[in-house]
Residue frames as a rotation matrix with the C-alpha (Angstrom) as fourth column:
MET 1
-0.389 -0.396 -0.832 70.35
0.620 -0.781 0.082 -95.65
-0.682 -0.484 0.549 141.46
VAL 2
-0.973 0.062 0.221 69.22
0.153 -0.545 0.824 -94.28
0.172 0.836 0.521 138.09
ARG 3
-0.174 0.984 -0.046 65.58
0.650 0.150 0.745 -94.94
0.740 0.100 -0.665 139.04
ARG 4
0.166 0.203 -0.965 65.87
0.938 -0.335 0.091 -93.06
-0.305 -0.920 -0.246 142.32
VAL 5
-0.731 -0.429 -0.532 67.42
0.272 -0.897 0.350 -90.01
-0.627 0.111 0.771 140.68
THR 6
-0.857 0.462 0.228 64.80
0.146 -0.206 0.968 -90.08
0.494 0.863 0.109 137.91
TYR 7
0.049 0.898 -0.436 62.00
0.860 0.184 0.475 -90.56
0.507 -0.399 -0.764 140.41
ALA 8
-0.070 -0.152 -0.986 63.37
0.813 -0.582 0.033 -87.75
-0.578 -0.799 0.164 142.60
ALA 9
-0.947 -0.288 -0.142 63.67
0.145 -0.779 0.611 -85.43
-0.287 0.558 0.779 139.60
VAL 10
-0.555 0.817 0.156 60.12
0.336 0.049 0.941 -86.18
0.761 0.574 -0.302 138.49
LEU 11
0.154 0.576 -0.803 58.83
0.975 0.042 0.217 -85.68
0.158 -0.816 -0.556 142.01
ALA 12
-0.453 -0.387 -0.803 60.62
0.565 -0.821 0.077 -82.35
-0.689 -0.419 0.591 142.33
LEU 13
-0.987 0.117 0.106 59.18
0.021 -0.567 0.823 -81.13
0.157 0.815 0.557 139.00
ALA 14
-0.304 0.944 -0.127 55.67
0.554 0.284 0.782 -82.30
0.775 0.168 -0.610 139.89
THR 15
0.338 0.423 -0.841 55.66
0.941 -0.151 0.302 -80.56
0.001 -0.893 -0.449 143.27
ALA 16
-0.785 -0.597 -0.166 57.47
0.593 -0.801 0.081 -77.34
-0.181 -0.035 0.983 142.28
SER 17
0.196 0.879 -0.435 55.10
0.595 -0.460 -0.660 -74.42
-0.780 -0.129 -0.613 142.56
PRO 18
-0.088 -0.142 0.986 54.61
0.958 -0.285 0.045 -72.58
0.274 0.948 0.161 139.26
ALA 19
-0.977 -0.215 0.014 54.73
0.209 -0.959 -0.191 -68.80
0.054 -0.184 0.981 139.08
LEU 20
-0.218 0.954 -0.207 51.41
0.900 0.114 -0.420 -67.61
-0.377 -0.278 -0.883 140.44
ALA 21
-0.496 0.153 0.855 49.65
0.510 -0.745 0.429 -64.95
0.702 0.649 0.292 138.43
GLU 22
-0.478 0.389 -0.787 48.39
0.640 -0.459 -0.616 -61.98
-0.601 -0.799 -0.029 140.42
THR 23
-0.032 0.524 0.851 45.67
0.835 -0.454 0.311 -59.80
0.549 0.721 -0.423 139.09
VAL 24
-0.644 -0.217 -0.734 46.12
0.610 -0.725 -0.320 -56.17
-0.463 -0.653 0.599 140.04
ARG 25
0.230 0.844 0.485 43.27
0.964 -0.265 0.004 -53.73
0.132 0.467 -0.875 139.57
PHE 26
-0.831 -0.514 -0.213 43.53
0.520 -0.854 0.031 -50.02
-0.198 -0.085 0.977 138.82
HIS 27
0.317 0.937 0.145 41.09
0.947 -0.303 -0.110 -47.13
-0.059 0.172 -0.983 138.72
ALA 28
-0.865 -0.478 -0.154 41.11
0.473 -0.878 0.074 -43.49
-0.170 -0.009 0.985 137.73
ASP 29
0.360 0.911 -0.203 38.50
0.756 -0.412 -0.509 -40.74
-0.547 0.030 -0.837 137.88
LEU 30
-0.522 -0.546 0.656 39.04
0.845 -0.438 0.308 -38.42
0.119 0.714 0.690 134.93
ALA 31
0.534 0.668 -0.518 38.32
0.719 -0.681 -0.137 -34.73
-0.445 -0.299 -0.844 135.41
PRO 32
0.647 -0.257 0.718 39.20
0.467 -0.611 -0.639 -31.52
0.603 0.749 -0.275 133.56
GLY 33
0.849 -0.269 0.454 40.69
-0.489 -0.725 0.485 -30.01
0.199 -0.634 -0.748 136.73
LYS 34
0.644 -0.633 0.429 43.30
0.056 0.598 0.799 -32.79
-0.763 -0.491 0.420 136.87
GLU 35
0.724 -0.406 0.558 44.77
0.620 0.028 -0.784 -31.81
0.302 0.914 0.272 133.46
VAL 36
0.221 -0.734 -0.642 48.14
0.533 -0.461 0.710 -30.04
-0.817 -0.499 0.289 133.60
PRO 37
-0.964 0.213 0.157 47.34
-0.257 -0.611 -0.749 -27.19
-0.064 -0.763 0.644 133.37
PRO 38
-0.487 0.858 0.166 43.68
0.479 0.421 -0.770 -27.59
-0.731 -0.296 -0.615 134.39
VAL 39
-0.942 0.267 0.202 41.01
0.077 -0.417 0.906 -26.90
0.326 0.869 0.372 131.75
GLN 40
-0.539 0.841 0.043 37.38
-0.529 -0.299 -0.794 -25.81
-0.655 -0.451 0.606 131.92
ASP 41
-0.630 0.451 -0.632 34.94
-0.447 0.455 0.770 -28.42
0.636 0.767 -0.085 130.58
SER 42
0.056 0.790 0.611 31.87
-0.998 0.051 0.026 -30.20
-0.011 -0.611 0.791 131.80
GLY 43
0.504 0.133 -0.853 32.98
-0.424 0.899 -0.110 -33.73
0.752 0.417 0.510 130.85
SER 44
0.033 -0.516 0.856 34.30
-0.948 0.256 0.191 -36.50
-0.318 -0.818 -0.480 133.04
GLY 45
0.417 0.088 -0.905 35.12
-0.571 0.800 -0.185 -40.17
0.708 0.593 0.383 132.89
THR 46
0.535 -0.309 0.786 36.48
-0.633 0.470 0.615 -43.28
-0.560 -0.827 0.056 134.54
ALA 47
0.140 -0.537 -0.832 39.16
-0.705 0.536 -0.465 -45.79
0.695 0.651 -0.304 133.64
ASP 48
0.562 0.018 0.827 39.31
-0.646 0.634 0.425 -49.26
-0.516 -0.773 0.368 135.11
ALA 49
0.252 -0.541 -0.803 41.94
-0.750 0.415 -0.515 -51.83
0.611 0.732 -0.301 134.33
SER 50
0.803 -0.126 0.583 43.15
-0.344 0.700 0.626 -55.24
-0.487 -0.703 0.518 135.49
LEU 51
0.196 -0.883 -0.427 46.73
-0.921 -0.017 -0.389 -56.50
0.336 0.469 -0.817 135.00
ASP 52
0.993 -0.087 -0.077 47.83
0.103 0.969 0.226 -60.14
0.055 -0.232 0.971 134.93
THR 53
0.620 -0.784 -0.004 51.31
-0.673 -0.534 0.512 -59.82
-0.404 -0.315 -0.859 136.35
VAL 54
-0.036 -0.636 0.770 52.63
0.107 0.764 0.636 -63.03
-0.994 0.105 0.040 134.71
SER 55
0.147 0.136 0.980 51.30
0.942 0.283 -0.180 -62.57
-0.302 0.949 -0.087 131.19
HIS 56
-0.788 -0.400 -0.467 51.61
0.342 -0.916 0.208 -58.72
-0.511 0.004 0.859 131.36
MET 57
-0.531 0.686 0.497 48.12
0.652 -0.044 0.757 -58.54
0.541 0.726 -0.424 129.83
LEU 58
-0.877 0.291 -0.382 46.23
0.050 -0.735 -0.676 -55.35
-0.478 -0.612 0.631 130.69
LYS 59
-0.327 0.869 0.371 42.45
0.874 0.129 0.468 -55.28
0.359 0.478 -0.802 130.19
TYR 60
-0.933 -0.058 -0.356 40.96
0.202 -0.902 -0.382 -51.82
-0.299 -0.428 0.853 130.25
ASP 61
0.001 0.954 0.298 37.58
0.980 -0.060 0.189 -50.09
0.198 0.292 -0.936 130.21
LEU 62
-0.896 -0.299 -0.329 37.32
0.351 -0.930 -0.108 -46.32
-0.274 -0.212 0.938 129.68
ALA 63
0.046 0.974 0.222 34.00
0.988 -0.078 0.133 -44.46
0.147 0.213 -0.966 129.92
PHE 64
-0.864 -0.280 -0.419 33.39
0.350 -0.931 -0.100 -40.72
-0.362 -0.233 0.903 129.48
SER 65
0.004 0.891 0.455 30.55
0.970 -0.114 0.216 -38.31
0.244 0.440 -0.864 128.89
GLY 66
0.636 0.507 -0.582 29.47
0.682 -0.722 0.117 -34.64
-0.361 -0.471 -0.805 129.02
PHE 67
-0.450 -0.878 -0.162 32.21
0.667 -0.452 0.593 -33.01
-0.594 0.159 0.789 127.04
THR 68
0.249 0.549 -0.798 31.46
-0.071 -0.811 -0.581 -29.71
-0.966 0.201 -0.163 125.29
ALA 69
0.141 -0.243 -0.960 33.14
-0.984 -0.140 -0.109 -30.97
-0.108 0.960 -0.259 122.09
PRO 70
0.883 0.199 -0.425 33.62
-0.307 0.930 -0.202 -34.35
0.355 0.308 0.882 120.48
VAL 71
0.520 -0.733 0.438 36.25
-0.300 0.324 0.897 -36.60
-0.800 -0.598 -0.052 121.97
THR 72
0.669 -0.311 -0.675 39.08
-0.729 -0.095 -0.678 -36.95
0.147 0.946 -0.291 119.45
MET 73
-0.083 -0.764 -0.640 41.55
-0.298 0.632 -0.716 -39.25
0.951 0.131 -0.279 121.23
ALA 74
0.855 0.193 0.481 42.07
-0.514 0.195 0.835 -41.33
0.067 -0.962 0.266 124.36
HIS 75
0.154 -0.897 -0.413 45.36
-0.234 0.373 -0.898 -42.64
0.960 0.235 -0.152 125.78
PHE 76
0.868 -0.273 -0.414 47.30
0.473 0.203 0.857 -44.02
-0.150 -0.940 0.305 128.67
HIS 77
0.584 -0.718 0.378 50.32
-0.277 -0.614 -0.739 -41.74
0.763 0.327 -0.557 129.31
GLY 78
0.934 -0.346 0.092 53.44
-0.027 0.188 0.982 -42.30
-0.357 -0.919 0.166 131.39
PRO 79
-0.043 0.101 -0.994 55.65
0.937 0.349 -0.005 -42.52
0.346 -0.932 -0.110 133.18
ALA 80
-0.496 -0.079 0.865 54.51
-0.046 -0.992 -0.117 -39.53
0.867 -0.098 0.488 135.19
ALA 81
-0.796 0.241 -0.555 53.55
0.590 0.102 -0.801 -38.78
-0.137 -0.965 -0.223 138.76
ASN 82
0.318 0.947 -0.039 50.26
0.942 -0.321 -0.102 -37.03
-0.109 -0.004 -0.994 139.47
GLY 83
0.759 0.108 -0.642 50.51
0.160 -0.987 0.022 -33.42
-0.631 -0.119 -0.766 138.11
VAL 84
-0.306 -0.883 -0.356 53.26
-0.409 -0.216 0.887 -34.14
-0.859 0.417 -0.295 135.62
ASN 85
0.691 0.556 -0.461 52.72
-0.625 0.142 -0.767 -34.64
-0.361 0.819 0.446 131.87
ALA 86
-0.387 -0.764 0.517 54.22
-0.241 0.625 0.743 -37.53
-0.890 0.163 -0.426 129.85
GLY 87
-0.661 0.013 -0.751 54.02
-0.751 0.015 0.661 -39.06
0.020 1.000 -0.001 126.41
VAL 88
0.482 0.856 -0.185 51.53
-0.870 0.493 0.012 -41.57
0.102 0.155 0.983 125.12
VAL 89
-0.562 -0.564 0.605 52.21
-0.633 0.764 0.124 -45.15
-0.532 -0.313 -0.787 126.26
VAL 90
-0.722 0.444 0.531 49.09
0.563 0.823 0.079 -46.88
-0.402 0.356 -0.844 124.91
PRO 91
-0.821 0.533 -0.205 46.74
-0.564 -0.699 0.439 -45.22
0.091 0.476 0.875 122.36
LEU 92
-0.673 0.655 0.343 43.15
0.195 0.604 -0.773 -46.12
-0.713 -0.454 -0.534 123.03
GLY 93
-0.016 0.695 0.719 41.54
0.954 0.225 -0.197 -44.76
-0.299 0.682 -0.667 119.86
THR 94
-0.988 -0.134 -0.073 40.89
0.090 -0.900 0.427 -41.85
-0.122 0.415 0.902 117.51
ASN 95
-0.509 0.860 0.037 37.43
-0.729 -0.454 0.511 -40.31
0.457 0.233 0.859 117.60
PRO 96
-0.906 0.091 -0.414 36.40
0.214 0.942 -0.260 -42.97
0.366 -0.324 -0.872 120.18
ALA 97
0.203 0.960 0.195 32.92
-0.264 -0.138 0.955 -43.56
0.943 -0.245 0.226 121.50
SER 98
-0.086 -0.150 0.985 32.54
-0.991 -0.086 -0.100 -43.93
0.100 -0.985 -0.142 125.24
HIS 99
0.645 0.183 0.742 33.00
-0.471 0.860 0.197 -47.33
-0.602 -0.477 0.641 126.83
LEU 100
0.250 -0.698 -0.671 36.29
-0.802 0.239 -0.547 -48.28
0.542 0.675 -0.500 125.23
HIS 101
0.763 -0.113 0.636 37.25
-0.341 0.766 0.545 -51.85
-0.549 -0.633 0.546 126.02
GLY 102
0.669 -0.523 -0.527 40.46
-0.453 0.275 -0.848 -53.57
0.589 0.806 -0.052 125.06
THR 103
0.852 -0.518 0.072 43.56
0.259 0.537 0.803 -55.48
-0.455 -0.666 0.592 125.99
VAL 104
0.669 -0.740 -0.068 47.21
-0.484 -0.364 -0.796 -54.79
0.565 0.565 -0.602 125.49
THR 105
0.714 -0.527 -0.460 50.37
0.669 0.707 0.229 -56.67
0.204 -0.472 0.858 126.46
LEU 106
0.912 -0.386 0.137 52.77
-0.410 -0.865 0.289 -54.51
0.007 -0.320 -0.947 128.46
THR 107
0.128 -0.943 -0.309 56.53
-0.043 0.306 -0.951 -54.71
0.991 0.135 -0.002 128.58
ALA 108
0.104 -0.203 -0.974 58.14
0.926 0.378 0.020 -55.45
0.364 -0.903 0.227 131.97
GLU 109
-0.872 -0.481 -0.093 59.12
0.485 -0.823 -0.296 -51.75
0.066 -0.303 0.951 132.20
GLN 110
-0.532 0.748 0.396 55.58
-0.332 -0.615 0.715 -50.57
0.779 0.249 0.576 131.46
GLN 111
0.345 0.635 -0.691 54.15
0.408 0.562 0.720 -52.98
0.845 -0.530 -0.066 134.05
THR 112
-0.298 -0.551 -0.779 56.55
0.945 -0.056 -0.322 -51.57
0.134 -0.832 0.538 136.63
GLN 113
-0.960 0.013 0.278 55.50
0.002 -0.999 0.053 -47.99
0.278 0.051 0.959 135.80
LEU 114
-0.141 0.988 0.059 51.80
-0.258 -0.094 0.961 -48.84
0.956 0.120 0.269 135.96
THR 115
0.372 0.276 -0.886 52.08
0.668 0.584 0.462 -50.71
0.645 -0.764 0.033 139.27
GLY 116
-0.541 -0.637 -0.549 54.05
0.840 -0.443 -0.314 -47.74
-0.043 -0.631 0.774 140.60
SER 117
0.396 0.844 -0.363 51.11
0.734 -0.528 -0.427 -45.43
-0.552 -0.097 -0.828 139.82
LEU 118
-0.424 -0.667 -0.613 53.12
0.052 -0.694 0.718 -43.68
-0.904 0.272 0.329 137.08
TRP 119
-0.830 0.268 0.489 50.44
0.519 0.052 0.853 -43.87
0.204 0.962 -0.182 134.35
TYR 120
-0.522 0.773 -0.361 47.41
-0.140 -0.495 -0.857 -41.73
-0.841 -0.397 0.367 133.77
ALA 121
-0.334 0.525 0.783 44.42
0.923 0.352 0.157 -41.99
-0.193 0.775 -0.602 131.44
ASN 122
-0.456 0.305 -0.836 43.07
-0.049 -0.947 -0.318 -39.03
-0.889 -0.104 0.447 129.54
VAL 123
0.169 0.566 0.807 40.78
0.927 0.187 -0.325 -38.03
-0.334 0.803 -0.493 126.79
HIS 124
-0.814 -0.433 -0.387 41.27
0.231 -0.853 0.469 -35.18
-0.533 0.292 0.794 124.32
THR 125
0.303 0.933 0.193 38.59
0.674 -0.067 -0.735 -33.15
-0.674 0.352 -0.650 122.62
ALA 126
0.192 -0.145 0.971 38.44
0.872 -0.429 -0.236 -30.75
0.451 0.892 0.044 119.66
THR 127
0.840 0.173 0.514 38.29
-0.030 -0.932 0.361 -27.87
0.541 -0.319 -0.778 122.19
HIS 128
0.579 -0.660 0.478 41.11
-0.720 -0.140 0.680 -29.23
-0.382 -0.738 -0.556 124.36
PRO 129
0.768 -0.245 -0.591 43.49
-0.343 0.621 -0.704 -31.08
0.540 0.744 0.393 122.01
LYS 130
-0.347 -0.933 0.094 46.22
-0.542 0.118 -0.832 -31.32
0.766 -0.339 -0.546 124.71
GLY 131
-0.791 0.121 -0.600 43.78
0.461 0.763 -0.453 -32.98
0.403 -0.635 -0.659 127.10
ALA 132
-0.248 0.809 0.533 40.24
-0.338 -0.588 0.735 -32.50
0.908 0.002 0.419 128.36
ALA 133
0.707 0.389 0.590 40.11
-0.692 0.208 0.692 -34.80
0.146 -0.897 0.417 131.35
ARG 134
-0.183 -0.869 -0.461 42.76
-0.411 0.493 -0.767 -36.84
0.893 0.049 -0.447 133.16
GLY 135
0.777 0.329 0.537 43.05
-0.620 0.251 0.743 -39.30
0.109 -0.910 0.399 136.01
GLN 136
-0.328 -0.938 0.112 45.99
-0.933 0.302 -0.197 -41.10
0.152 -0.169 -0.974 137.61
MET 137
0.374 0.393 -0.840 45.78
-0.312 0.906 0.286 -44.92
0.874 0.155 0.461 137.45
ILE 138
-0.249 -0.373 0.894 45.83
-0.946 -0.103 -0.307 -46.02
0.207 -0.922 -0.327 141.08
LYS 139
-0.770 -0.064 -0.635 46.09
-0.004 0.995 -0.095 -49.58
0.639 -0.070 -0.766 142.43
GLN 140
0.169 0.897 0.408 42.88
-0.732 -0.163 0.662 -50.72
0.660 -0.411 0.629 144.14
């Protein structure tokens, strides 16, 4: 009897399906007119990210160009719906060069916010310290 229970337990563990990771992709087009309030600038950018829903690891790539002043900061902000401002969730650099790449581990709450489209990416410049271009992170 002990062998049967042991065998059944081993079989159950061997055939149990592990938690399957899902990769969720996000994209944002950053523009000065999407800032709240909108600003006048010639710059723009894009933010792309992929989230592993099991490890909570977010990989991101942020590119920007054409601003009338040097970029001083870049961030993910949230939680906020489109058109609403929020605090910094993930700082992406001070005086960054374009094509920022990185990874960050999110909390469960941050992951829920991001997957609910409640994060936005933005860049700040010397001319527009409150934000020069913004874009809502949308699931693809």
